[in-house]
C-alpha positions as CSV (number, residue, x, y, z in Angstrom):
1,X,26.1,17.2,-12.8
2,X,23.7,19.1,-12.6
3,X,20.7,20.0,-10.3
4,X,17.4,20.7,-9.7
5,X,15.7,22.3,-6.2
6,X,11.8,23.3,-6.7
7,X,8.9,22.5,-4.0
8,X,6.2,22.3,-5.8
9,X,5.7,20.0,-9.2
10,X,2.2,21.7,-11.3
11,X,1.4,20.0,-14.6
12,X,1.0,22.9,-17.5
13,X,-2.7,22.1,-19.2
14,X,-3.5,20.3,-16.2
15,X,-2.3,20.5,-12.5
16,X,-1.4,16.9,-11.8
17,X,-0.5,15.8,-15.1
18,X,3.6,15.5,-14.8
19,X,4.8,13.5,-17.9
20,X,8.6,11.2,-17.6
21,X,10.3,9.7,-20.3
22,X,12.0,6.9,-20.1
23,X,14.1,5.9,-23.2
24,X,11.3,6.2,-25.8
25,X,8.5,5.6,-22.9
26,X,6.5,8.8,-21.6
27,X,3.7,8.2,-19.1
28,X,2.2,9.9,-16.2
29,X,4.8,10.8,-13.5
30,X,1.9,9.8,-10.4
31,X,1.1,6.2,-12.1
32,X,4.8,5.1,-11.2
33,X,4.6,6.7,-6.7
34,X,3.5,4.7,-4.2
35,X,-0.3,6.0,-2.7
36,X,-0.5,3.8,-0.1
37,X,2.7,3.0,2.1
38,X,2.5,1.6,5.6
39,X,5.2,-0.7,8.3
40,X,2.7,-2.5,10.6
41,X,3.1,-4.7,14.1
42,X,0.4,-7.1,14.4
43,X,1.1,-8.2,17.6
44,X,1.8,-4.1,19.3
45,X,-0.8,-2.5,17.0
46,X,1.5,-0.2,16.3
47,X,2.0,1.7,12.6
48,X,5.5,2.0,12.3
49,X,5.0,4.5,9.7
50,X,2.6,5.2,7.1
51,X,1.3,7.6,4.0
52,X,-2.8,7.8,2.9
53,X,-3.7,5.2,6.5
54,X,-5.4,7.9,9.6
55,X,-5.7,4.4,11.3
56,X,-5.7,0.7,11.6
57,X,-7.4,-1.8,12.8
58,X,-6.9,-5.7,14.2
59,X,-10.2,-6.8,13.0
60,X,-9.2,-10.8,14.4
61,X,-6.4,-13.1,14.5
62,X,-4.5,-12.6,11.2
63,X,-6.7,-10.2,10.2
64,X,-5.9,-6.3,8.8
65,X,-7.5,-3.5,7.6
66,X,-5.8,-0.3,6.6
67,X,-7.8,2.3,7.3
68,X,-7.1,5.6,4.5
69,X,-7.4,8.9,4.4
70,X,-8.5,9.3,1.1
71,X,-10.2,6.6,-1.3
72,X,-9.2,5.3,-4.7
73,X,-11.3,6.5,-7.9
74,X,-11.5,2.4,-8.7
75,X,-11.2,-1.0,-7.1
76,X,-9.9,-3.1,-9.7
77,X,-7.0,-0.4,-11.0
78,X,-4.5,-0.5,-8.2
79,X,-2.1,-3.1,-7.8
80,X,-1.1,-3.8,-4.3
81,X,2.6,-4.9,-2.9
82,X,2.7,-7.2,0.7
83,X,5.1,-9.0,2.3
84,X,4.6,-10.1,6.1
85,X,6.9,-11.2,8.7
86,X,7.0,-16.0,8.3
87,X,8.6,-16.8,11.6
88,X,5.7,-18.8,13.0
89,X,5.0,-22.3,11.4
90,X,7.9,-21.7,8.6
91,X,6.2,-24.4,7.2
92,X,7.1,-22.4,3.4
93,X,2.7,-22.0,3.3
94,X,3.2,-18.6,4.2
95,X,0.7,-16.1,2.0
96,X,-0.9,-13.0,3.0
97,X,-3.9,-12.6,0.8
98,X,-5.9,-8.8,0.3
99,X,-10.1,-9.0,0.8
100,X,-12.5,-6.6,0.6
101,X,-11.1,-4.5,-2.5
102,X,-12.9,-1.7,-3.0
103,X,-12.5,2.1,-3.9
104,X,-13.3,3.7,0.1
105,X,-11.2,3.8,2.8
106,X,-10.1,0.0,3.8
107,X,-7.8,-2.5,2.4
108,X,-7.8,-5.8,4.3
109,X,-4.8,-8.6,4.9
110,X,-4.6,-11.8,5.8
111,X,-2.0,-13.6,7.2
112,X,-2.0,-17.7,6.6
113,X,0.7,-20.5,7.5
114,X,0.2,-23.6,7.0
115,X,-3.9,-22.9,6.6
116,X,-3.8,-21.0,10.6
117,X,-4.3,-16.9,10.4
118,X,-1.3,-15.4,12.7
119,X,-0.9,-11.9,14.0
120,X,2.6,-10.9,12.0
121,X,4.7,-8.2,14.1
122,X,6.2,-6.6,10.0
123,X,4.1,-6.2,8.1
124,X,4.8,-4.3,5.2
125,X,2.2,-2.8,2.2
126,X,1.9,-0.3,-0.6
127,X,-0.2,0.9,-3.7
128,X,0.5,2.2,-6.1
129,X,-3.7,3.6,-8.0
130,X,-5.6,7.2,-9.3
131,X,-6.2,8.1,-6.0
132,X,-10.6,9.8,-5.9
């Protein structure tokens, strides 16, 4: 088995353009890498881990905002993954939608159970998209 040890990868034609091949498909490496992630406790307003998050704002009950360190190039062209601990009502009507979609500085989330906003202890967010 071979092993490659490097500290930095740089594309030969464009510094940020590294391609990988998966079967017969070639794609840019950075297209599959999370550019933002966080693990956030809204009840205690603590960030347990993050990348590209400068801070988190507890906007109101059931609403929080990730303040980003770096902006995205296009608001409509990034993918959000989100999960939250749903233990308040356990009524099967949990949702954690994102709102206020923009390229700059913030990603806003809501946590709703049974039509009511609640703070949740465990919130995990990840974003895949091109940073500006």
